N, C-alpha and C positions, 0 to 999 in steps of 0.2 A: 847849407847841407854840407856835412863833413866830406872832405875829399877822400877818396880811396888812393892810397900810394902804394905801388907795388915798385920797389927800388930795381932798377936795371931792366924794366919790361918795355916793350915797345908800345906805341899808341894803340896798335891793334889788338895787343894782349889786354891793355887796360879796358877796351871796349868788350873783349870777350868776358873779362871778370865781371864788368858791370852787368852784362846781360844775364849771367848766371845768377847774381844778387836779386834782380829783378824778376826772374823766373821763380826763384825760391819764395820771395814775397808774394807773388801772384798766386802760387799754389796754397800758400798758407792761408791766403785770404779766401780761397775755394773757387778762384778763377781757373777752373780746369780746361784743358784744350777740348775744342769741339769734337764730339763723337761722330764719326762717320756714319751715314745711314745703312742700316743693314740692307743686304740685298733682296731685290725682288726675287721671287721663285715662281716659274711657270711650269706646271707639269701637264704634259699632253698626252692622253691615252687613246690609242687607236683600238678598233674593236675587230677581232677576228681575222687577223692575218700575221703570218709568221715571216721569217727570215727569207723563205722561199719567194714570197711575193715582192719584198723588198730588197732583194739581194744586190741592187745597185748601190746600196748603203755600204757595201763590202766589196770594194774592188779588189779583184783576183779571186774571190771565194769559189766561184763556179769552175774557173780555170784549175784551181788546186784540187776540187773534188774529182773533176774529170782526169786528172793526172792521178790520182790515187786509186780511183776505180777502174781506169781504163787499162790498155794493154800493157802499159809500163808499170802498173801497179796491180790491184787485185784481179785485174782483167774480167770484171764482171760482165755477164752477158747483156745487162741492161744499162750500162754506163752511159749510153747516149741520151737517156732520157733526163739525165742531169741538166742538161742544157736546155731548158724550156724557155717559156716567155715570162719574165717577171714583169710587174707593172712599170709604168713609166713614173720615176719619182725624182724628178731633178731638184725639187726644194729639200726633200729629206736628204738626198745624196750631198747637197751643198751643206746642210746642217752637220751631217757627219764629218765633212772636210773641215768644220769650223770648230769642232769640239772633239771629245773622246768618244769613240765607238767601241761597244763591248761585244765580244763574239761568243760568250757562253753565258746568257741570261735566260734563267728558268722562270716561267710563270706556272700557275696551275692550268689544268685543261680547259676551265670554263671561266666565264666573265666575272661572276660575283666572288669566287674564292681567290681569284687574283686581286680584285679590288680590296677585299677584306685584308689580304696580306698587306698590301701597300699601306693601308690607313691604320692598321693595327701592329705591324711589324711582326705578325705571328703567321706560322704556317696553318694549314687547314684544320689540324686536330685541335689546336688550342683556339682558334677563331670560332670553330664550330660551324664553319661555312664551308661544305663540301660539295653541294649541288647548285644548280643556278636558281633553286627554288628557295634556298636556305636564305634566312634574315639575320643579319648581324645584330648582336644584343647591344642595347643602348650602354650597358655596363662597361664595354671595353674603353680603354685608353686609346686616343687617337692623336696622332702628330699635329693634326689640324688644330685641335683645341689647344695644345701646347703652344704652337705658333701664336695663336691668338691671345692666350692668357699670359704666357711667360714672355713672349717675343715682341708683343705689341702689334702684330701684324693684321692688315685688313685681309679677310679671307673671302673668297667666293668660288662658286662652282657653277660650270656651264655645261649643259649637255646630260649625258646618260650617268645615272646614279647605280642603279641595280644592287643595292646593299639593304634595302628595307624588305626585302622579299618580294612577293608577287601579290597581284589584286586578289582578293578573297573570293570574288565571282560568287557571293551569296554563301559561301561556306565558312566564312570568316572575315576578319577585318582586312581591309586593303592596306598593303604595305605596313605590316606590323613591326617591322625592325627599325633600325636607326635611320632617321631621316638626316638630311644634310645640316639642319641647324643644330641637330643633337650632336652631330660630329664635331661642330665648332665652325660652320660656315656662317658669315654675316648674311650671304646672299646666295640663293640658288635659283636658277632659271634653266629649265630642261625638262628631263623626263625620269620618273622613278622607276619605271619598267624595265624589263631585260631587253625589249625590242620595241620599235614603233610600228604602228599600223602600216604607213609607208613614209617615204621621207618627205610627202607634201600633205599628209593627213595623220596628224599625231597629237596626243595630249601635250599640252604646254603647262608644266607645273611650276609653280613658284613659291619660293619661303623668301620673305624679307622681313622688315623691321614691322610690318603689320600682322604678321603671323607668329604665333606661339611655336616653339620648337618642334612639337610633334604634330603640327597642322600644316597643310598646304592648300593653295587654291589652284584651280584649273581656269586658264584663259585659253582664248583663240590664239593660235600661233600668229605672231605679227610678221609682216612683210618688211625685209631689210636688204640692204645691198652692201657690197664691198667694192673697193677699187677694181673696175673693169668687169664686175659682175652685177648684171641688172637686178633691180628689186625682185624678190622672191620670197616664198615662205619655205623653200627647200631647206630642211633641217640643219645641215652643216653650215650653211651661209648664216642663218639665224643665230646659232650658238656662238659662231666666231665674232659676228658683229656685236652680239651682247657682251661677249668678253672684252673686246676693243673699246666698247663704250664705257664699261666699268673701269678697266684700266686707266683709260683717258681721263675719266673724272677724278680717280684717286691721285694721279700724278698731277692734276690741276689743282685740286682742293686740299690734298694733305701730301705735298711732295717731300717731306721728311719722314713720312710714314711708310714702312714697307709693305709690300702686298704679296699675297699668295693666291694664285689662280689655278683651279683644277679644271682643264678643259677636256671632256670626254665624248669622243665621237660615237655615232652609231654606225659609221661607216668602218668596215665593209661587211657589217652584219646583214643577214637576210631580215626581211620585213614579216610582220604578222600576216599581212596580206600576201597570199600564195599565188593569186592568179591576176594577170595572165603570167606573172613570174615572181618568184620569192626574191629574186635580185631586181636592181634598178638600174636604168639608164640615166646617169646624172645629167643636169643641166649643161648644155652645150658649152656655155662661158665658163664652167669650172674644169674644163679638161684642156689638155694640150692637143697639138694638132695630131699626134700619133694616135691618141686615144679617140679622138673625133673620128679620124679616117676608119679606125678599127670598128667603131659602132655603126656608121654609115654603110660599110660593107656588108654587115650582118643583119641590117634592117632594123636597128634599135630605135625607139622613138624616144628622143631626148626628153628629159624631164619626167619620166613615167616608169611604170612597172611594165610596159610593153616592149619586150626583148626582141621581137622578130624571131630571127634564127641566130641570135647570138648565143654562143656556148656560156655555160657557167663560168669558164676561166676567163673568158674574154670580159664578162660583166664584173668579175672580181678585179680585173686589171682596170677597167673604167672607174670602178667606185673608188679603188684605191688612189688612182691618179687624181680624182676629184678631191679626195682628202688632201693630197700633195699640194695641189693648187691653192686650196683655201688655206691650208697651214701656212703657206708662203705669206699670204695676206696679213695672218697674225704675227708672224715673224717680223715681217717688214714694220708693222705698227709698233711692236714692242721695241725693236731696235731704234726707231726713230725717238720713241718716248723716253726710254730710259736704259741705257746700255748696261747699268749696274743690275743685270737681271741674269739669272741662271734658267736655262731652259732644259728640261728633261723630257725627251719623247720615248715612249714605250708602248708595245702592244700588249693586250691582254691574254692572249693565248695563241696557239698556232692556226693555221689555216684549215678551214673544215674539209672533211671529205665526208659528207652526210648520206651514208648508204640508206638510211631510213626514208629520206626525201628523194634520192636519187639525184643529189647535188654533188658536183665535183669541182673542186677549186684548186687544187695543187697543181702546178703545171711547171715547176722548175725545182731543181736542186735534189729532189728526193728519187729514190728508185723504187722502192715498195711503198705503195699508197694506201691500197685497201686495206681497211681495218686500222687505219693509222689517222693522223691529223687531229683536229680539235676533239676533245673528249678522252684521248689517250695521253699516256706520258711518254711515248715515244718522242724523239726529237721534233718530229713534225707537229706534234701537239704541244709541246712544252717550251721549245726554243724560241724567243722572240727577239725582234730587234730592239736596241736601246742606244741612245746617245745622250750625252750631257755636255753642253756648253755655257761657258761663262767666264768671268774674269779669271785670270790665272790658270785657266785650263788650257794646255797646249793644244794648238789647233792641229788636226790631222793625225792625232795620237789614237792609239788602240790598245785595248787589254784584253786578255784572254783569262782572267781569273774566273772561277765558278761564282755566279752571282744569282740572287733570287730577287725577284721584284719586291719581297718584304724588306730588302735592304734600302729601299727609298725612305721608309720610316726614319731610319737613323741618318741617313744621308742628308735628307731635307733639313732636319733639326741641327745637324752639324753645320750645314752651310748658312744657317740662320744664326749660328753662334750660341746655340742653346746646349745646356747640359742633357746628356742622353741618360734616359732611366736604365737601370739594369733590370727591373722587372716592371710590369705592367698588370692591369686587372685582368681577371678571367671573365667569361661570359656571364657568370652569376654575380659579380661584383664582390664576391666574399673571399677572394684569395688572389694572391699575386703571383704571376707565372714570369719565368725568364724569357726576355726577348729572343726571337730567331733572328731578328735584322741585325746586320752589321754594316756600319757606316763605310761608305766609299770614299770618304774624304782623303784617306792617306793615298789613294790610287789616283783620283782626279787631280790632286794637287802635286803629284809626282813625288811622294814621299816613299811609297812603297809600290810593289807590282802585286802583292797579295794581301788579303785580309783574313783568310782562312787557311788552316793547316791543310797542305795538299792530300794528306792521306786521311786524317781522322776528321777533318772538316767536311762538311756536306750541305747539301741542299735537296729540299723534297719537292715533288710535285704529286698531288693527290687530289682524286675527285671520285665521285659516285655518279655514274652516268645515266640520268634518268631517260635519256633517249634510247638506250639499249637495255632497258628493263633492271636498272641499278647495278650495271657492271662496275665492279671495283677496280680502280687503277691507282697504283702508287709506283712512283720512280724515285730512286735515290741516287745520287751521285757524288763522287769526290772529284779531284781533280783531273783523273784519268778514267775511273771505271764506272760502271753504272749498272743498277739492278732495276728491271722492271717486274712487277707482279701484277698481273691481270687476272680478274675473275677469282681471286683467293690469295691467301698468303702462305700456303704450303710450297715447298720447294718446287714441286712439280708445275706450278702456275708462275714461276719467276725465270726470267731470262737474264743473262750476264752478258756485258759488252764491254770492249776497250774501245773508248771513244777517240783516243789518240789514233789509233790504228783504223777504226772503223766508225767514223762519225755518223755514217748514215745508217748504222745498226742493221747491217746485212749478214754478218757473221758471228752468231752468238759464240761466246766462249764456253769451253767445258766447265761444268760445275762441280765443285768437290762432292763427293758423297756425303761427307759429314763435316761438321764444324767443330768436331772435338779438339782437333789440334789447335785451333784458333782460341777455344775456350781455355785449353790448357797452358797457352802462351808459348807454343813451340813454333809458331809460324811468325813472320815478320812482315812488314809492308813491301819487302822484296818479292814475296810470293803473291801469284794472282789469287790464291785461294783465301789469303788473308783480307784481301779487299772484298770478295764476294761475301764472305762472312761477316765482315764489319758492315757492310751496307745492309745485309739482311737484318743486323742487330739494330741498325738505325729505323729500318721499317718497322721492326717488331715493336720498339721503345718510343719512337718519335713521331710516327705516322698514326692514322687511325685504325690501324690494324690492331686486333685483340691478341693475336698470337701467331706463331709461325711453326710450321711442322720441321721435322728434324732435316 
């Protein structure tokens, strides 16, 4: 072999040049460096609770609100109701301290519109899912299918789906819309419906390698256990045990292949069985001492819908604490199996105040509650907790950007290293529409604090509430201001708020009599009127509203 002679160089430099030559030859021969495994992604979706129930995830939040509305601030007569009793959520609080928590995350006011936004990256109008009975079209683009087809991910769903519509009950086909396998999941074990009969009596639906994409089978719910939790068919235990078994299998059999798991609870949603109570008293071993004591004090029968004298609010706390405990088992398992995993936790809408059923759950954070909560686009119906934890995300960080759950579409694809589409299919599959989703990667990896323009950027929360005879509700906000239109889209039905000054929506702002100056371009974003007119424009053009009065 011919010697490489570099006059005047030291032996160390000779070695350096030789390594360069060998590297060049190696690459020319196609011996590329080993590619690092793409990260795993775990998406956990809670059901029917807002920031009020989980305010422990946001240290100092209640103190700040009390100060803002108390004697040194607005001096609101009802400010003392802000400090209520949130659920005990030690594991979610810990998760928030380990990742980045988001303070301004909007969902749609109902379960299925939120889920459709997550999986399609579209707000309600484009997804055509505006009520809890609407079915998502199979023609839509989903991020799950992209993960599978373009990213090589194994994909699975455990728990509540609620995107295929509802059972036909003899008046049509059962679950006519998109099923999990049609969305791109390899495996589904859970429930297609909006709610389950009870947490111990429910349909256990399955789609796997034996079922076509549009077919499912129903089996008897299995009995399973988790560390420290006795064998049971209690729904949340079963779905988390299912998820851990699948993740463990993937890590053992295909350790170099990334996985994505969508885990969706039915907690803390009411059950189809309304008697003796629509809420449930969870299994004792899925709660902490604080929650157990509260249930014992009010006579709740553990592992049943027999609530004794327990209030709706106390049952909400117990059910949420049960979710927290069981989520901790999932997080422990994932941490032990593969730390190269991003965990996203989010809820699907705010906490209910079911006037029709006489059920009340909000017991913390808000002042005005009647006529708000789930089903409305007030903050108590649209604002949800969210945290993202994973490699290179700063622990204990917090972000206040305006965010929509639809942003998870692009965020998940970005985390997976996949190219984001600019457009996706519409419901009919005959046209492409622009994404509403914006990737949060620049925020979670510390590159930017914002991903939307604070004035012209916006998020939407919209629904049609079948529980109140089809009440229309649309909310639009930018970084500071918000407009809510309820019962119609004329100016008389719309309310204007400054969320920086009034995050609990107690003091509506005066609305401009006309938007002619805005249309003429004589207003700027320094004028409050500009923001009202801009957000009304958003509602008129981007929500399902057909038109707006003057």
